[in-house]
C-alpha positions in Angstrom: 8.2 18.2 -21.6 6.2 17.3 -18.5 7.7 18.6 -15.2 6.8 15.7 -12.9 8.7 17.3 -10.0 6.2 20.2 -10.1 3.3 17.7 -10.2 4.8 15.9 -7.2 4.9 19.1 -5.2 1.3 19.9 -6.3 0.2 16.5 -5.2 1.6 16.9 -1.8 0.3 20.5 -1.4 -3.2 19.8 -2.7 -3.9 16.2 -1.8 -1.7 15.1 1.1 -1.3 18.1 3.4 -5.0 19.2 3.2 -5.8 15.6 4.4 -4.1 16.5 7.7 -1.0 14.4 6.9 1.9 16.4 8.3 4.4 13.8 9.4 7.8 14.8 7.8 8.8 11.3 6.8 5.6 10.9 4.7 5.9 14.3 3.1 9.6 13.8 2.4 9.0 10.4 0.9 6.1 11.5 -1.4 8.1 14.5 -2.6 11.1 12.2 -3.3 9.6 9.2 -5.0 8.8 9.7 -8.7 5.2 8.3 -8.9 5.2 8.5 -12.7 8.0 5.8 -12.7 5.7 3.3 -10.9 2.7 3.4 -13.2 2.3 1.9 -16.7 3.8 4.2 -19.3 0.3 4.9 -20.7 -0.8 6.2 -17.3 2.2 8.5 -16.6 0.2 11.7 -17.4 -2.4 10.8 -14.8 0.1 9.5 -12.2 -0.5 12.6 -10.0 -4.2 12.9 -10.5 -6.4 12.7 -7.3 -7.5 9.2 -8.1 -6.5 5.5 -8.1 -4.3 4.9 -11.1 -5.1 1.7 -13.1 -2.5 -1.0 -13.4 -4.7 -3.3 -15.5 -6.7 -6.4 -14.6 -8.6 -4.6 -11.9 -5.5 -3.5 -10.0 -4.7 0.1 -9.1 -2.1 2.3 -7.5 -3.9 3.8 -4.5 -4.5 7.5 -4.7 -1.9 9.5 -2.9 -4.3 10.8 -0.3 -5.4 7.3 0.7 -1.8 6.0 1.0 -0.6 9.0 2.9 -3.5 8.8 5.4 -2.9 5.1 5.9 0.8 5.6 6.6 0.0 8.5 8.9 -2.4 6.3 10.9 0.2 3.4 11.0 3.0 5.8 12.2 5.7 3.7 10.6 9.1 4.1 12.3 12.6 3.9 11.1 13.4 0.7 13.0 10.4 -1.3 11.7 9.8 -4.1 9.2 6.8 -3.5 6.9 4.8 -5.9 4.7 3.3 -4.1 1.7 0.6 -6.4 0.2 -0.4 -5.9 -3.4 2.5 -3.6 -4.2 1.9 -3.5 -8.0 4.8 -1.7 -9.6 6.2 -0.8 -6.3 5.2 2.9 -5.6 4.0 2.3 -2.1 7.0 0.1 -1.4 9.4 2.8 -2.5 7.6 5.4 -0.3 7.6 3.1 2.7 11.3 2.2 2.1 12.2 5.8 2.9 10.4 5.5 6.3 11.0 2.0 7.5 14.1 -0.1 8.2 13.0 -2.7 5.6 9.9 -3.3 3.5 8.7 -6.5 1.7 6.4 -5.9 -1.2 4.1 -8.8 -2.1 2.9 -9.2 -5.7 1.4 -12.3 -7.4 1.4 -11.0 -11.0 4.9 -12.0 -12.3 5.1 -9.1 -14.8 4.3 -6.6 -12.1 6.7 -8.1 -9.6 9.7 -8.3 -11.9 9.1 -4.7 -13.1 8.6 -3.5 -9.6 11.9 -5.0 -8.4 13.7 -3.4 -11.4 12.2 0.0 -10.8 13.0 -0.2 -7.0 16.6 -1.1 -7.8 16.9 1.8 -10.2 15.5 4.0 -7.5 18.2 2.9 -5.0 15.5 1.4 -2.6 18.1 -1.0 -1.3 16.0 -1.9 1.8 13.0 -3.1 -0.3 12.4 -6.4 -1.9 9.5 -7.9 -3.9 8.2 -11.3 -2.9 6.3 -13.1 -5.6 3.4 -15.2 -4.5 -0.4 -15.0 -3.7 -1.3 -11.7 -2.0 -3.5 -13.4 0.6 -0.5 -15.5 1.8 1.8 -12.6 2.5 5.4 -13.4 2.9 5.7 -15.4 6.2 9.4 -16.3 5.7 10.4 -12.7 6.1 8.1 -11.9 9.1 6.7 -11.3 11.6 6.1 -7.7 10.8 5.7 -4.6 12.8 3.3 -3.1 10.2 1.2 -4.6 7.4 -0.5 -2.4 4.8 -2.8 -3.8 2.1 -2.8 -1.9 -1.2 -6.3 -2.5 -2.3 -9.8 -3.4 -1.3 -10.6 -6.3 1.0 -13.8 -7.9 2.1 -12.1 -10.4 4.4 -8.6 -10.7 5.7 -7.1 -14.2 5.6 -5.9 -15.6 9.0 -2.6 -16.5 7.3 -1.8 -12.9 6.7 -3.0 -11.7 10.2 -0.7 -14.3 11.8 2.3 -12.6 10.3 1.7 -9.4 12.3 3.8 -9.1 15.5 2.1 -8.8 18.9 1.7 -5.0 19.2 1.8 -4.5 15.5 -0.5 -2.5 13.3 -2.3 -3.3 10.0 -4.3 -1.0 7.6 -6.7 -2.1 4.9 -9.6 -0.7 2.8 -12.6 -2.7 3.8 -15.1 -2.6 0.9 -18.9 -3.2 1.1 -20.2 -2.8 -2.4 -19.0 0.5 -3.8 -18.3 1.9 -0.3 -15.1 1.6 1.5 -13.7 2.3 4.9 -10.0 2.3 5.9 -9.6 0.6 9.2 -6.5 0.3 11.4 -6.0 -2.9 13.4 -3.9 -3.3 16.5 -2.7 -6.8 17.5 -2.7 -7.9 21.1 -1.9 -11.5 21.6 -3.9 -13.3 19.0 -6.6 -10.7 18.8 -6.8 -7.7 16.5 -9.0 -4.7 17.5 -10.1 -2.4 14.6 -10.9 1.3 14.5 -12.4 3.3 11.6 -10.0 5.9 10.2 -11.5 7.4 7.0 -13.5 6.6 3.9 -11.8 5.5 0.7 -12.3 3.0 -2.1 -10.4 0.5 -4.2 -11.0 -2.7 -6.2 -11.0 -5.8 -4.0 -7.7 -7.7 -4.4 -7.5 -11.3 -5.5 -7.8 -13.6 -2.5 -9.6 -11.0 -0.3 -13.2 -11.3 -1.6 -15.9 -12.8 0.6 -16.8 -16.3 -0.6 -20.0 -16.3 -2.6 -23.1 -17.6 -0.8 -25.5 -19.7 -2.9 -29.1 -19.8 -1.9 -31.2 -22.8 -2.9 
């Protein structure tokens, strides 16, 4: 029988802590949330591997190191409202739920969204809900948000999503250019967002976040 608790500790000790992530709320959440419960059954054995875990149809659960470093840079606090875009089966939402006051996961694939809500409920993540709708549109009715995190690659960020961030809020996304990706953290002041590079990572570009194709005549 697989001892997933041991794998969880190993993930934190070999992937998260060596990446200079030491904030207790992140460590505690990643030790507590059973990652294997938030991936397809066929992927349970690789749930703790140092890689993005496939969800199907080009979607992934971000590798633990990437998620942990994004959360570390965002510095989520216990009184904050967080929007988790592209939550998949809800792993990131469950982790954030242990750190924030409330988290709204956004998922446009009905089967992922319904299963995510069920797993989150079974995990007693009572301060997490899953909003079903296009990822690029966020969940404006629940905002504005102190923090927005995008669980996948982006080439462009829609204005509709950025508008849901509070003045003074933070946003994190993996900006992809071909096969190369950079995680950047944005800080909103008024209507402007200033971005800074944080670290390199990669993920498939999410639906609605690809740059429009340019056709040359």
